C-alpha positions, 0 to 999 in steps of 0.5 A: 927547980931541983935536979940537974941540967945538961948543957954544951959548954959555950966555949967548947961545942963538944964538951957536955956538962951537967950542973945543978938546975937550981938557979938556971941559967945564971951560974951556967955558961953554955947552951941547954940541950934538948934530949931526943930519946927512942927505945922500942921496949915500952916498959924500959922506955917509960922507966928511962923517961921517968928517970931522965925527967927526975934527973934532968928536969930543965932539959926538954925531953922528946920521945920517939918510937921509931927511927923515921919519928926521930928523923922527922923530929930532926928535920922539923927542927931544922926547917922550923927553928923556934924564933924565941930562942937560939937553936939548942944542941940535941943529945939523941939516945936512940935504941939500935932496934927502933922500928923503921931503922933500916940498917944505918940508912936512918943514921946517915940521913940524921948525920946529913941534916944541918942542925944549927944547934949541933947534935950528938947521937949515942946508939943504945946497943945490946951487949956485944953489939958495939963491934958489929955496929962499928963495922957499919958506916957511918958510925954514931958519936958514941955507943952505950950498952943497954940497959945503962946506968947514968954514970955510963951516960956520964962517962960516954959524954965525958969522952967528948970533952974534959972528963974531970968535970964529970966527977961531980955528976950524981950517980942515978941508975936508969932502969933495966 
């Protein structure tokens, strides 16, 4: 398998890392993450999903079309964990304009769910909209201005842990 794998360091639950997927899981000390992605713009979503699958082929990618679908996905994971494997952390990349997102009520509900594997929620926002979103409560774990490039995602994830480990991640432009 070529490409990269996104995982959370076993010793530091908020430290997101990326390593070469070849030989996974032998050389990586951590828990592989699942990615939950939602974007209302179908063309941008399809292009971004293709880029994420190319870049992070070892990670499971779940695509949702609305905030309600995202919440249902997280609830399903909480209610019916997979007995074959330990719970995986989730990186949720969700567009601010997902249909069904009633303000921050969906986000508030997501943050209340007890996911054993943990989760990080990054809200994808339009230019200049981060300031507006920071006035609302609760806040997600991070923000990315859309369209975004892989190096911006890497920097956002790096802000949760030790940033120097992210310098080895190859840059991949995600489509606009």
